A tleap script that builds the chain and sets N, CA, C and O, in Angstrom:
source leaprc.protein.ff14SB
mol = sequence {
  NMET SER ILE ARG ASN PHE SER TYR ILE VAL
  GLU TRP LEU ASP LEU VAL ASP ARG TYR ASP
  GLN ALA ILE ARG THR LYS LYS GLU PRO GLN
  TRP ASN GLY ARG PHE PRO ASP GLN HIE LEU
  ARG GLN ALA LEU GLY ASP TYR LYS LEU LYS
  CYS PHE ALA GLU ARG MET ARG LYS SER PRO
  HIE ALA ILE TRP LYS ALA LEU ASP PRO HIE
  GLU ALA LEU ARG LEU TYR LEU ILE ASN LYS
  HIE HIE TRP HIE LEU ASP GLN VAL ARG SER
  ILE VAL GLN ASP ASP GLN PHE LEU TYR LEU
  LEU ARG ASP GLU LEU GLU SER MET LYS LEU
  THR PRO GLU GLU ALA ALA PRO VAL TRP GLN
  SER VAL GLU HIE TRP ASP SER SER ALA GLU
  PHE ALA LEU HIE MET ASP LEU PRO THR CSER
}
set mol.1.N position { -2.097 -12.726 6.155 }
set mol.1.CA position { -2.764 -12.886 5.033 }
set mol.1.C position { -2.570 -14.835 5.049 }
set mol.1.O position { -1.513 -15.457 5.159 }
set mol.2.N position { -3.780 -15.319 4.921 }
set mol.2.CA position { -3.652 -16.625 4.675 }
set mol.2.C position { -4.896 -17.031 3.419 }
set mol.2.O position { -5.793 -16.386 2.875 }
set mol.3.N position { -4.429 -18.341 3.325 }
set mol.3.CA position { -5.330 -18.793 1.982 }
set mol.3.C position { -6.888 -19.130 2.435 }
set mol.3.O position { -7.134 -19.975 3.296 }
set mol.4.N position { -7.735 -18.496 1.867 }
set mol.4.CA position { -9.376 -18.961 2.296 }
set mol.4.C position { -9.903 -18.281 1.113 }
set mol.4.O position { -9.210 -17.634 0.328 }
set mol.5.N position { -11.137 -18.457 1.027 }
set mol.5.CA position { -12.073 -17.975 0.120 }
set mol.5.C position { -12.108 -16.305 0.443 }
set mol.5.O position { -12.398 -15.777 1.517 }
set mol.6.N position { -11.787 -15.759 -0.608 }
set mol.6.CA position { -11.594 -14.314 -0.752 }
set mol.6.C position { -12.862 -13.543 -1.110 }
set mol.6.O position { -13.411 -13.625 -2.209 }
set mol.7.N position { -13.290 -12.771 -0.072 }
set mol.7.CA position { -14.665 -12.058 -0.111 }
set mol.7.C position { -13.929 -10.609 -0.203 }
set mol.7.O position { -13.054 -10.224 0.571 }
set mol.8.N position { -14.494 -9.835 -1.376 }
set mol.8.CA position { -13.993 -8.274 -1.269 }
set mol.8.C position { -14.702 -7.710 -0.091 }
set mol.8.O position { -14.049 -7.274 0.857 }
set mol.9.N position { -15.888 -7.694 -0.095 }
set mol.9.CA position { -16.627 -7.050 0.868 }
set mol.9.C position { -16.161 -7.427 2.431 }
set mol.9.O position { -16.039 -6.503 3.235 }
set mol.10.N position { -15.905 -8.808 2.842 }
set mol.10.CA position { -15.225 -9.126 4.011 }
set mol.10.C position { -14.148 -8.311 4.284 }
set mol.10.O position { -14.099 -7.456 5.168 }
set mol.11.N position { -13.190 -8.637 3.407 }
set mol.11.CA position { -12.024 -8.120 3.397 }
set mol.11.C position { -11.710 -6.694 3.425 }
set mol.11.O position { -10.615 -6.280 3.806 }
set mol.12.N position { -12.770 -5.852 2.980 }
set mol.12.CA position { -12.799 -4.305 2.945 }
set mol.12.C position { -13.068 -3.845 4.516 }
set mol.12.O position { -12.263 -3.250 5.233 }
set mol.13.N position { -14.266 -4.227 4.826 }
set mol.13.CA position { -14.766 -4.148 5.837 }
set mol.13.C position { -14.111 -4.575 7.163 }
set mol.13.O position { -14.368 -4.021 8.232 }
set mol.14.N position { -13.220 -5.631 7.019 }
set mol.14.CA position { -12.391 -6.099 8.095 }
set mol.14.C position { -11.459 -4.735 8.305 }
set mol.14.O position { -11.269 -4.071 9.324 }
set mol.15.N position { -10.926 -4.563 6.881 }
set mol.15.CA position { -9.736 -3.282 7.224 }
set mol.15.C position { -10.130 -2.059 7.742 }
set mol.15.O position { -9.492 -1.481 8.622 }
set mol.16.N position { -11.319 -1.562 7.158 }
set mol.16.CA position { -11.962 -0.308 7.559 }
set mol.16.C position { -12.111 -0.429 9.341 }
set mol.16.O position { -11.440 0.325 10.046 }
set mol.17.N position { -12.891 -1.274 9.845 }
set mol.17.CA position { -13.143 -1.629 11.169 }
set mol.17.C position { -11.814 -1.619 11.892 }
set mol.17.O position { -11.759 -0.893 12.885 }
set mol.18.N position { -10.756 -2.292 11.563 }
set mol.18.CA position { -9.685 -2.552 12.288 }
set mol.18.C position { -8.834 -1.061 12.066 }
set mol.18.O position { -8.073 -0.789 12.994 }
set mol.19.N position { -8.880 -0.236 11.115 }
set mol.19.CA position { -8.298 1.246 11.480 }
set mol.19.C position { -9.101 2.240 12.133 }
set mol.19.O position { -8.655 3.196 12.767 }
set mol.20.N position { -10.466 1.928 11.921 }
set mol.20.CA position { -11.297 2.664 12.651 }
set mol.20.C position { -11.090 2.455 14.120 }
set mol.20.O position { -10.989 3.487 14.784 }
set mol.21.N position { -11.018 1.453 14.671 }
set mol.21.CA position { -10.812 0.978 16.138 }
set mol.21.C position { -9.358 1.069 16.479 }
set mol.21.O position { -9.043 1.068 17.669 }
set mol.22.N position { -8.570 1.136 15.681 }
set mol.22.CA position { -7.212 1.629 16.011 }
set mol.22.C position { -6.982 3.073 16.185 }
set mol.22.O position { -6.029 3.557 16.796 }
set mol.23.N position { -7.832 3.662 15.660 }
set mol.23.CA position { -7.574 5.380 15.688 }
set mol.23.C position { -8.627 5.711 16.900 }
set mol.23.O position { -8.365 6.663 17.635 }
set mol.24.N position { -9.605 5.076 17.082 }
set mol.24.CA position { -10.506 5.270 18.300 }
set mol.24.C position { -9.861 4.970 19.489 }
set mol.24.O position { -10.157 5.679 20.450 }
set mol.25.N position { -8.964 3.996 19.669 }
set mol.25.CA position { -8.070 3.356 20.860 }
set mol.25.C position { -6.958 4.043 20.865 }
set mol.25.O position { -6.205 3.826 21.814 }
set mol.26.N position { -6.549 5.012 19.872 }
set mol.26.CA position { -5.381 5.648 19.987 }
set mol.26.C position { -4.119 4.553 19.796 }
set mol.26.O position { -3.012 4.725 20.306 }
set mol.27.N position { -4.480 3.425 18.989 }
set mol.27.CA position { -3.304 2.449 18.859 }
set mol.27.C position { -2.583 2.776 17.479 }
set mol.27.O position { -1.491 2.319 17.141 }
set mol.28.N position { -3.382 3.650 16.736 }
set mol.28.CA position { -2.830 4.459 15.311 }
set mol.28.C position { -3.056 5.860 15.636 }
set mol.28.O position { -4.058 6.333 16.172 }
set mol.29.N position { -1.831 6.571 15.182 }
set mol.29.CA position { -1.997 8.002 15.506 }
set mol.29.C position { -2.726 8.483 14.614 }
set mol.29.O position { -2.631 8.074 13.457 }
set mol.30.N position { -3.715 9.575 15.016 }
set mol.30.CA position { -4.322 10.264 14.164 }
set mol.30.C position { -3.717 11.221 13.222 }
set mol.30.O position { -2.959 12.011 13.784 }
set mol.31.N position { -3.845 11.390 11.827 }
set mol.31.CA position { -3.086 12.398 11.129 }
set mol.31.C position { -3.305 13.607 11.453 }
set mol.31.O position { -4.338 13.969 12.018 }
set mol.32.N position { -2.123 14.557 11.052 }
set mol.32.CA position { -2.399 15.933 11.246 }
set mol.32.C position { -3.264 16.439 10.244 }
set mol.32.O position { -3.226 15.944 9.117 }
set mol.33.N position { -4.129 17.475 10.550 }
set mol.33.CA position { -5.051 18.114 9.473 }
set mol.33.C position { -6.255 17.306 9.679 }
set mol.33.O position { -6.399 16.435 10.536 }
set mol.34.N position { -7.348 17.800 8.546 }
set mol.34.CA position { -8.531 17.351 8.809 }
set mol.34.C position { -8.826 16.394 7.667 }
set mol.34.O position { -9.113 16.794 6.539 }
set mol.35.N position { -8.719 14.720 8.108 }
set mol.35.CA position { -8.955 13.603 7.673 }
set mol.35.C position { -9.905 12.796 8.304 }
set mol.35.O position { -9.544 11.807 8.940 }
set mol.36.N position { -11.223 13.149 8.184 }
set mol.36.CA position { -12.303 12.532 9.006 }
set mol.36.C position { -12.315 11.082 8.456 }
set mol.36.O position { -12.800 10.228 9.198 }
set mol.37.N position { -11.768 10.640 7.055 }
set mol.37.CA position { -11.737 9.363 6.522 }
set mol.37.C position { -10.451 8.539 6.498 }
set mol.37.O position { -10.251 7.588 5.742 }
set mol.38.N position { -9.621 9.002 7.392 }
set mol.38.CA position { -8.303 8.313 7.566 }
set mol.38.C position { -8.267 7.009 7.403 }
set mol.38.O position { -7.490 6.324 6.738 }
set mol.39.N position { -9.404 6.635 8.234 }
set mol.39.CA position { -9.540 5.037 8.611 }
set mol.39.C position { -9.778 4.313 7.099 }
set mol.39.O position { -9.190 3.254 6.882 }
set mol.40.N position { -10.701 4.936 5.998 }
set mol.40.CA position { -10.803 4.438 4.852 }
set mol.40.C position { -9.525 4.661 3.662 }
set mol.40.O position { -9.332 3.972 2.661 }
set mol.41.N position { -8.807 5.755 4.097 }
set mol.41.CA position { -7.451 6.148 3.341 }
set mol.41.C position { -6.552 4.886 3.643 }
set mol.41.O position { -5.992 4.260 2.742 }
set mol.42.N position { -6.459 4.563 4.968 }
set mol.42.CA position { -5.342 3.376 5.772 }
set mol.42.C position { -5.971 2.048 4.988 }
set mol.42.O position { -5.250 1.256 4.380 }
set mol.43.N position { -7.139 1.942 5.068 }
set mol.43.CA position { -7.761 0.664 4.639 }
set mol.43.C position { -7.512 0.330 3.255 }
set mol.43.O position { -7.365 -0.823 2.850 }
set mol.44.N position { -7.466 1.444 2.492 }
set mol.44.CA position { -7.350 1.442 0.886 }
set mol.44.C position { -5.849 0.781 0.337 }
set mol.44.O position { -5.615 0.119 -0.674 }
set mol.45.N position { -5.149 1.140 1.187 }
set mol.45.CA position { -3.566 0.538 0.786 }
set mol.45.C position { -3.481 -0.937 1.252 }
set mol.45.O position { -2.800 -1.720 0.591 }
set mol.46.N position { -4.100 -1.328 2.294 }
set mol.46.CA position { -3.748 -2.965 2.723 }
set mol.46.C position { -4.582 -3.659 1.932 }
set mol.46.O position { -4.156 -4.755 1.567 }
set mol.47.N position { -6.203 -3.171 1.371 }
set mol.47.CA position { -6.937 -3.447 0.492 }
set mol.47.C position { -6.408 -3.705 -0.712 }
set mol.47.O position { -6.617 -4.799 -1.238 }
set mol.48.N position { -5.720 -2.836 -1.269 }
set mol.48.CA position { -5.184 -2.817 -2.774 }
set mol.48.C position { -4.156 -3.794 -2.664 }
set mol.48.O position { -3.948 -4.576 -3.592 }
set mol.49.N position { -3.371 -3.822 -1.413 }
set mol.49.CA position { -2.277 -5.139 -1.398 }
set mol.49.C position { -2.878 -6.463 -1.379 }
set mol.49.O position { -2.508 -7.356 -2.142 }
set mol.50.N position { -3.721 -6.586 -0.590 }
set mol.50.CA position { -4.793 -8.015 -0.610 }
set mol.50.C position { -4.986 -8.254 -2.052 }
set mol.50.O position { -4.493 -9.149 -2.737 }
set mol.51.N position { -5.853 -7.225 -2.427 }
set mol.51.CA position { -6.385 -7.582 -4.091 }
set mol.51.C position { -5.171 -8.311 -5.048 }
set mol.51.O position { -5.194 -9.420 -5.582 }
set mol.52.N position { -4.033 -7.200 -5.063 }
set mol.52.CA position { -2.935 -7.416 -5.704 }
set mol.52.C position { -2.502 -9.078 -5.340 }
set mol.52.O position { -2.361 -9.830 -6.304 }
set mol.53.N position { -2.335 -9.527 -4.189 }
set mol.53.CA position { -1.838 -10.793 -3.797 }
set mol.53.C position { -2.839 -11.782 -4.265 }
set mol.53.O position { -2.488 -12.945 -4.466 }
set mol.54.N position { -4.047 -11.401 -4.451 }
set mol.54.CA position { -5.268 -12.306 -4.959 }
set mol.54.C position { -5.127 -12.699 -6.271 }
set mol.54.O position { -5.235 -13.790 -6.830 }
set mol.55.N position { -4.799 -11.316 -6.742 }
set mol.55.CA position { -4.260 -11.637 -8.544 }
set mol.55.C position { -3.381 -12.417 -8.842 }
set mol.55.O position { -3.525 -13.311 -9.676 }
set mol.56.N position { -2.399 -12.203 -8.237 }
set mol.56.CA position { -1.144 -13.124 -8.481 }
set mol.56.C position { -1.791 -14.772 -7.669 }
set mol.56.O position { -1.777 -15.859 -8.246 }
set mol.57.N position { -2.089 -14.631 -6.844 }
set mol.57.CA position { -2.118 -16.213 -6.310 }
set mol.57.C position { -3.474 -16.824 -7.118 }
set mol.57.O position { -3.520 -18.051 -7.031 }
set mol.58.N position { -4.369 -16.342 -7.735 }
set mol.58.CA position { -5.364 -17.191 -8.474 }
set mol.58.C position { -4.897 -17.270 -10.012 }
set mol.58.O position { -5.724 -17.541 -10.882 }
set mol.59.N position { -3.788 -17.070 -10.265 }
set mol.59.CA position { -3.122 -17.402 -11.592 }
set mol.59.C position { -3.616 -18.879 -11.888 }
set mol.59.O position { -3.472 -19.753 -11.034 }
set mol.60.N position { -4.142 -19.111 -12.991 }
set mol.60.CA position { -4.513 -20.405 -13.480 }
set mol.60.C position { -3.429 -21.524 -13.900 }
set mol.60.O position { -3.628 -22.736 -13.973 }
set mol.61.N position { -2.192 -20.798 -14.165 }
set mol.61.CA position { -1.457 -21.645 -15.137 }
set mol.61.C position { -0.525 -22.732 -13.782 }
set mol.61.O position { -0.111 -23.858 -14.055 }
set mol.62.N position { -0.417 -22.320 -12.894 }
set mol.62.CA position { 0.368 -23.166 -11.572 }
set mol.62.C position { -0.682 -23.986 -11.066 }
set mol.62.O position { -1.225 -23.595 -10.032 }
set mol.63.N position { -1.053 -24.983 -11.557 }
set mol.63.CA position { -2.076 -25.818 -11.217 }
set mol.63.C position { -1.500 -26.866 -10.160 }
set mol.63.O position { -2.376 -27.589 -9.685 }
set mol.64.N position { -0.326 -27.075 -9.739 }
set mol.64.CA position { 0.254 -27.919 -9.081 }
set mol.64.C position { 0.119 -27.500 -7.537 }
set mol.64.O position { 0.037 -28.377 -6.677 }
set mol.65.N position { 0.096 -26.036 -7.187 }
set mol.65.CA position { 0.328 -25.585 -5.712 }
set mol.65.C position { -0.303 -24.484 -5.693 }
set mol.65.O position { 0.076 -23.641 -6.506 }
set mol.66.N position { -1.202 -24.209 -4.974 }
set mol.66.CA position { -1.779 -22.615 -4.575 }
set mol.66.C position { -0.898 -22.017 -3.867 }
set mol.66.O position { -0.475 -22.655 -2.903 }
set mol.67.N position { -0.420 -20.820 -4.072 }
set mol.67.CA position { 0.360 -19.959 -3.296 }
set mol.67.C position { -0.496 -19.519 -2.194 }
set mol.67.O position { -1.699 -19.714 -2.367 }
set mol.68.N position { -0.125 -18.955 -1.072 }
set mol.68.CA position { -0.769 -18.148 -0.083 }
set mol.68.C position { -0.390 -16.882 -0.557 }
set mol.68.O position { 0.617 -16.824 -1.264 }
set mol.69.N position { -1.155 -15.626 -0.238 }
set mol.69.CA position { -1.121 -14.290 -0.610 }
set mol.69.C position { 0.580 -14.043 -0.350 }
set mol.69.O position { 1.176 -13.571 -1.318 }
set mol.70.N position { 1.339 -14.311 0.808 }
set mol.70.CA position { 2.876 -13.630 0.989 }
set mol.70.C position { 3.644 -14.365 -0.154 }
set mol.70.O position { 4.389 -13.616 -0.787 }
set mol.71.N position { 3.624 -15.684 -0.560 }
set mol.71.CA position { 4.142 -16.348 -1.285 }
set mol.71.C position { 4.100 -15.824 -2.711 }
set mol.71.O position { 5.056 -15.894 -3.484 }
set mol.72.N position { 2.674 -15.184 -3.059 }
set mol.72.CA position { 2.379 -14.492 -4.426 }
set mol.72.C position { 3.103 -13.513 -4.102 }
set mol.72.O position { 3.856 -13.339 -5.060 }
set mol.73.N position { 3.312 -12.795 -3.347 }
set mol.73.CA position { 3.612 -11.212 -3.135 }
set mol.73.C position { 5.439 -11.439 -3.076 }
set mol.73.O position { 6.202 -10.478 -3.182 }
set mol.74.N position { 5.838 -12.634 -2.922 }
set mol.74.CA position { 7.262 -12.725 -2.719 }
set mol.74.C position { 7.514 -13.164 -4.052 }
set mol.74.O position { 8.318 -12.453 -4.656 }
set mol.75.N position { 7.022 -14.201 -4.722 }
set mol.75.CA position { 7.093 -14.583 -6.192 }
set mol.75.C position { 7.130 -13.320 -6.982 }
set mol.75.O position { 8.074 -13.161 -7.756 }
set mol.76.N position { 6.259 -12.452 -6.882 }
set mol.76.CA position { 6.267 -11.166 -7.676 }
set mol.76.C position { 7.494 -10.321 -7.518 }
set mol.76.O position { 8.043 -9.787 -8.481 }
set mol.77.N position { 7.899 -10.215 -6.320 }
set mol.77.CA position { 9.125 -9.471 -6.074 }
set mol.77.C position { 10.719 -10.171 -6.586 }
set mol.77.O position { 11.829 -9.639 -6.612 }
set mol.78.N position { 10.403 -11.183 -6.858 }
set mol.78.CA position { 11.612 -12.107 -7.324 }
set mol.78.C position { 11.491 -12.143 -8.962 }
set mol.78.O position { 12.553 -12.138 -9.584 }
set mol.79.N position { 10.280 -12.178 -9.681 }
set mol.79.CA position { 10.241 -12.172 -10.700 }
set mol.79.C position { 10.241 -10.844 -11.798 }
set mol.79.O position { 10.511 -10.764 -12.996 }
set mol.80.N position { 9.800 -9.847 -10.768 }
set mol.80.CA position { 9.681 -8.350 -11.310 }
set mol.80.C position { 11.101 -7.637 -11.152 }
set mol.80.O position { 11.710 -7.122 -12.089 }
set mol.81.N position { 11.496 -7.680 -9.952 }
set mol.81.CA position { 12.749 -6.875 -9.362 }
set mol.81.C position { 13.976 -7.654 -9.073 }
set mol.81.O position { 14.919 -7.052 -8.560 }
set mol.82.N position { 14.101 -9.125 -9.383 }
set mol.82.CA position { 15.113 -9.956 -9.657 }
set mol.82.C position { 15.668 -10.038 -8.230 }
set mol.82.O position { 16.892 -10.048 -8.095 }
set mol.83.N position { 14.861 -10.098 -7.141 }
set mol.83.CA position { 15.506 -10.215 -5.806 }
set mol.83.C position { 15.622 -11.781 -5.683 }
set mol.83.O position { 15.169 -12.477 -6.591 }
set mol.84.N position { 16.278 -12.406 -4.472 }
set mol.84.CA position { 16.584 -13.529 -4.346 }
set mol.84.C position { 15.773 -14.072 -3.234 }
set mol.84.O position { 15.346 -13.423 -2.279 }
set mol.85.N position { 15.568 -15.657 -3.522 }
set mol.85.CA position { 14.807 -16.088 -2.268 }
set mol.85.C position { 15.012 -15.636 -0.867 }
set mol.85.O position { 14.104 -15.178 -0.174 }
set mol.86.N position { 16.186 -15.778 -0.499 }
set mol.86.CA position { 16.556 -15.554 0.940 }
set mol.86.C position { 16.298 -14.398 1.118 }
set mol.86.O position { 15.956 -14.098 2.262 }
set mol.87.N position { 16.351 -13.481 0.238 }
set mol.87.CA position { 15.993 -11.944 0.644 }
set mol.87.C position { 14.229 -11.670 0.884 }
set mol.87.O position { 13.745 -11.058 1.836 }
set mol.88.N position { 13.590 -12.199 -0.068 }
set mol.88.CA position { 12.189 -11.997 0.160 }
set mol.88.C position { 11.770 -13.016 1.183 }
set mol.88.O position { 10.641 -12.632 1.488 }
set mol.89.N position { 12.014 -14.027 1.843 }
set mol.89.CA position { 11.594 -14.833 2.482 }
set mol.89.C position { 11.610 -14.135 3.991 }
set mol.89.O position { 10.928 -14.482 4.955 }
set mol.90.N position { 12.624 -13.004 3.920 }
set mol.90.CA position { 12.596 -12.150 5.346 }
set mol.90.C position { 11.381 -11.174 5.464 }
set mol.90.O position { 11.039 -10.665 6.532 }
set mol.91.N position { 10.753 -10.959 4.248 }
set mol.91.CA position { 9.491 -10.290 4.349 }
set mol.91.C position { 8.321 -10.831 4.715 }
set mol.91.O position { 7.681 -11.453 3.867 }
set mol.92.N position { 7.834 -10.700 6.014 }
set mol.92.CA position { 6.547 -11.175 6.415 }
set mol.92.C position { 5.484 -10.361 7.042 }
set mol.92.O position { 4.612 -10.901 7.722 }
set mol.93.N position { 5.512 -9.320 6.879 }
set mol.93.CA position { 4.557 -8.512 7.356 }
set mol.93.C position { 3.889 -7.363 6.050 }
set mol.93.O position { 4.455 -6.758 5.139 }
set mol.94.N position { 2.678 -7.420 6.420 }
set mol.94.CA position { 2.136 -6.395 5.457 }
set mol.94.C position { 2.416 -5.188 5.095 }
set mol.94.O position { 2.230 -4.700 3.980 }
set mol.95.N position { 2.923 -4.624 6.142 }
set mol.95.CA position { 3.473 -3.325 6.076 }
set mol.95.C position { 4.743 -3.227 5.286 }
set mol.95.O position { 4.998 -2.269 4.557 }
set mol.96.N position { 5.378 -4.063 5.430 }
set mol.96.CA position { 6.834 -4.302 4.392 }
set mol.96.C position { 6.412 -4.557 2.936 }
set mol.96.O position { 7.028 -4.033 2.007 }
set mol.97.N position { 5.584 -5.193 2.785 }
set mol.97.CA position { 5.127 -5.292 1.249 }
set mol.97.C position { 4.209 -4.160 0.746 }
set mol.97.O position { 4.102 -4.001 -0.470 }
set mol.98.N position { 3.568 -3.397 1.566 }
set mol.98.CA position { 2.953 -1.995 1.433 }
set mol.98.C position { 4.153 -1.253 0.810 }
set mol.98.O position { 4.112 -0.821 -0.342 }
set mol.99.N position { 5.499 -1.091 1.830 }
set mol.99.CA position { 6.232 -0.168 1.525 }
set mol.99.C position { 7.042 -0.649 0.057 }
set mol.99.O position { 7.345 0.067 -0.897 }
set mol.100.N position { 7.243 -1.950 0.225 }
set mol.100.CA position { 8.042 -2.435 -1.116 }
set mol.100.C position { 7.185 -2.514 -2.595 }
set mol.100.O position { 7.676 -2.510 -3.723 }
set mol.101.N position { 6.016 -2.573 -2.289 }
set mol.101.CA position { 5.332 -2.408 -3.591 }
set mol.101.C position { 4.706 -1.210 -3.890 }
set mol.101.O position { 3.786 -1.224 -4.707 }
set mol.102.N position { 5.010 -0.304 -3.429 }
set mol.102.CA position { 4.145 1.126 -3.204 }
set mol.102.C position { 3.821 1.367 -4.573 }
set mol.102.O position { 2.630 1.400 -4.884 }
set mol.103.N position { 4.878 1.575 -5.607 }
set mol.103.CA position { 4.634 1.998 -6.903 }
set mol.103.C position { 3.540 0.994 -7.709 }
set mol.103.O position { 2.624 1.267 -8.484 }
set mol.104.N position { 3.996 -0.165 -7.231 }
set mol.104.CA position { 2.515 -1.005 -8.023 }
set mol.104.C position { 1.257 -0.645 -7.449 }
set mol.104.O position { 0.241 -0.504 -8.131 }
set mol.105.N position { 1.304 -0.485 -6.132 }
set mol.105.CA position { -0.016 -0.408 -5.814 }
set mol.105.C position { -0.567 0.973 -6.132 }
set mol.105.O position { -1.767 1.070 -6.389 }
set mol.106.N position { 0.074 1.857 -6.133 }
set mol.106.CA position { -0.175 3.350 -6.555 }
set mol.106.C position { -0.900 3.028 -8.011 }
set mol.106.O position { -2.120 3.098 -8.159 }
set mol.107.N position { -0.116 2.721 -8.903 }
set mol.107.CA position { -0.674 2.748 -10.241 }
set mol.107.C position { -1.622 1.312 -10.176 }
set mol.107.O position { -2.189 1.086 -11.245 }
set mol.108.N position { -1.791 0.659 -9.467 }
set mol.108.CA position { -2.778 -0.445 -9.638 }
set mol.108.C position { -4.237 0.118 -9.544 }
set mol.108.O position { -4.573 0.835 -8.601 }
set mol.109.N position { -5.159 -0.257 -10.633 }
set mol.109.CA position { -6.398 0.080 -10.517 }
set mol.109.C position { -7.293 -0.934 -9.992 }
set mol.109.O position { -6.947 -2.035 -10.418 }
set mol.110.N position { -8.446 -1.004 -9.130 }
set mol.110.CA position { -9.283 -2.049 -8.585 }
set mol.110.C position { -10.188 -2.058 -9.895 }
set mol.110.O position { -10.490 -1.185 -10.708 }
set mol.111.N position { -10.493 -3.408 -9.759 }
set mol.111.CA position { -11.432 -4.038 -10.838 }
set mol.111.C position { -12.938 -3.471 -10.191 }
set mol.111.O position { -13.244 -3.177 -9.035 }
set mol.112.N position { -13.667 -3.457 -11.371 }
set mol.112.CA position { -15.093 -3.165 -10.851 }
set mol.112.C position { -15.646 -4.162 -9.495 }
set mol.112.O position { -16.398 -3.844 -8.574 }
set mol.113.N position { -15.129 -5.148 -9.704 }
set mol.113.CA position { -15.572 -6.293 -8.673 }
set mol.113.C position { -14.799 -5.917 -7.410 }
set mol.113.O position { -15.466 -5.914 -6.376 }
set mol.114.N position { -13.318 -5.552 -7.304 }
set mol.114.CA position { -12.537 -5.162 -6.375 }
set mol.114.C position { -13.121 -3.927 -5.727 }
set mol.114.O position { -13.103 -3.839 -4.499 }
set mol.115.N position { -13.557 -3.117 -6.359 }
set mol.115.CA position { -13.779 -1.503 -6.147 }
set mol.115.C position { -15.396 -1.489 -5.451 }
set mol.115.O position { -15.708 -0.576 -4.687 }
set mol.116.N position { -16.031 -2.208 -5.679 }
set mol.116.CA position { -17.624 -2.240 -5.004 }
set mol.116.C position { -17.633 -1.887 -3.897 }
set mol.116.O position { -18.136 -0.847 -3.470 }
set mol.117.N position { -16.896 -2.982 -3.102 }
set mol.117.CA position { -17.018 -2.641 -1.361 }
set mol.117.C position { -16.666 -1.331 -1.100 }
set mol.117.O position { -17.270 -0.729 -0.212 }
set mol.118.N position { -15.556 -0.651 -1.893 }
set mol.118.CA position { -14.704 0.491 -1.355 }
set mol.118.C position { -15.784 1.706 -1.870 }
set mol.118.O position { -16.020 2.613 -1.072 }
set mol.119.N position { -16.368 1.715 -3.066 }
set mol.119.CA position { -16.898 2.751 -3.544 }
set mol.119.C position { -18.336 2.915 -2.851 }
set mol.119.O position { -18.922 3.996 -2.791 }
set mol.120.N position { -18.898 1.551 -2.268 }
set mol.120.CA position { -19.968 1.693 -1.429 }
set mol.120.C position { -19.643 2.612 -0.185 }
set mol.120.O position { -20.516 3.331 0.301 }
set mol.121.N position { -18.302 2.562 0.334 }
set mol.121.CA position { -18.059 3.174 1.840 }
set mol.121.C position { -17.798 4.581 1.387 }
set mol.121.O position { -18.050 5.523 2.139 }
set mol.122.N position { -17.248 4.778 0.055 }
set mol.122.CA position { -16.469 6.077 0.001 }
set mol.122.C position { -17.310 7.156 -0.918 }
set mol.122.O position { -16.903 8.274 -1.234 }
set mol.123.N position { -18.577 6.569 -1.275 }
set mol.123.CA position { -19.149 7.752 -2.637 }
set mol.123.C position { -19.680 8.972 -2.159 }
set mol.123.O position { -19.881 9.974 -2.846 }
set mol.124.N position { -19.888 8.848 -0.998 }
set mol.124.CA position { -20.585 10.128 -0.313 }
set mol.124.C position { -19.744 11.015 0.479 }
set mol.124.O position { -20.160 12.078 0.942 }
set mol.125.N position { -18.570 10.579 0.631 }
set mol.125.CA position { -17.778 11.355 1.279 }
set mol.125.C position { -16.996 12.421 -0.052 }
set mol.125.O position { -16.779 12.144 -1.231 }
set mol.126.N position { -16.740 13.577 0.657 }
set mol.126.CA position { -15.953 14.686 -0.067 }
set mol.126.C position { -15.013 14.304 -0.990 }
set mol.126.O position { -14.892 14.753 -2.130 }
set mol.127.N position { -14.060 13.088 -0.222 }
set mol.127.CA position { -12.786 12.774 -0.816 }
set mol.127.C position { -12.948 11.557 -1.888 }
set mol.127.O position { -12.062 10.919 -2.456 }
set mol.128.N position { -14.508 11.429 -1.990 }
set mol.128.CA position { -14.842 10.191 -3.379 }
set mol.128.C position { -13.837 10.115 -4.427 }
set mol.128.O position { -13.339 9.050 -4.790 }
set mol.129.N position { -13.512 11.377 -4.962 }
set mol.129.CA position { -12.884 11.426 -6.200 }
set mol.129.C position { -11.374 11.041 -6.001 }
set mol.129.O position { -10.851 10.402 -6.913 }
set mol.130.N position { -10.662 11.350 -4.955 }
set mol.130.CA position { -9.389 10.602 -4.597 }
set mol.130.C position { -9.525 9.197 -4.541 }
set mol.130.O position { -8.547 8.542 -4.902 }
set mol.131.N position { -10.530 8.605 -4.164 }
set mol.131.CA position { -10.453 7.164 -3.987 }
set mol.131.C position { -10.752 6.649 -5.613 }
set mol.131.O position { -10.147 5.668 -6.045 }
set mol.132.N position { -11.596 7.293 -6.347 }
set mol.132.CA position { -12.007 7.057 -7.932 }
set mol.132.C position { -10.928 6.641 -8.392 }
set mol.132.O position { -10.778 5.529 -8.898 }
set mol.133.N position { -9.779 7.778 -8.217 }
set mol.133.CA position { -8.571 7.418 -9.036 }
set mol.133.C position { -8.055 6.009 -8.903 }
set mol.133.O position { -7.440 5.555 -9.868 }
set mol.134.N position { -8.218 5.280 -7.867 }
set mol.134.CA position { -7.727 4.107 -7.601 }
set mol.134.C position { -8.633 2.863 -8.061 }
set mol.134.O position { -8.270 1.697 -7.904 }
set mol.135.N position { -9.804 3.225 -8.621 }
set mol.135.CA position { -10.760 2.163 -9.290 }
set mol.135.C position { -11.152 2.396 -10.908 }
set mol.135.O position { -11.192 3.464 -11.520 }
set mol.136.N position { -11.381 1.271 -11.311 }
set mol.136.CA position { -11.939 1.376 -12.627 }
set mol.136.C position { -13.194 1.053 -12.482 }
set mol.136.O position { -13.711 -0.059 -12.371 }
set mol.137.N position { -13.668 2.138 -12.489 }
set mol.137.CA position { -15.365 2.158 -12.365 }
set mol.137.C position { -16.160 1.895 -13.569 }
set mol.137.O position { -15.759 2.299 -14.660 }
set mol.138.N position { -17.185 1.291 -13.458 }
set mol.138.CA position { -18.110 1.443 -14.761 }
set mol.138.C position { -18.579 2.511 -15.019 }
set mol.138.O position { -19.081 3.067 -14.042 }
set mol.139.N position { -18.637 3.135 -16.099 }
set mol.139.CA position { -19.242 4.098 -16.539 }
set mol.139.C position { -20.939 4.140 -16.638 }
set mol.139.O position { -21.452 3.119 -17.097 }
set mol.140.N position { -21.677 5.040 -16.313 }
set mol.140.CA position { -22.977 5.126 -16.638 }
set mol.140.C position { -23.590 5.897 -17.715 }
set mol.140.O position { -24.810 5.866 -17.880 }
savepdb mol mol.pdb
quit
């Protein structure tokens, strides 16, 4: 993750494409059972992590230095779980953050703005109700 303008649609579509290509080229193992939406399910975890980091990073209070997404996630681990700086500095990959922040990401609901590109991709899938549990969708 790097600092740049964050575009929800671009981030989501990049992740979906990455997992779809990884499954097709066998770089990512296909799950047992029938999960034709595996690429979407896998992308959701990474996407929620990116949105979580972006929320932390966008805090308007620390106006003196913008954090990159990984710095924001490390600071969260320090503040919330009382880790030490030397411990969090060794965390460098998104997969590590996905594992360490699993509880937070499971309970996090995507805002309507964050959820929009995901919902556009999944609303016609049979599994859309499972994805909807991760979103704060506007009621119509």
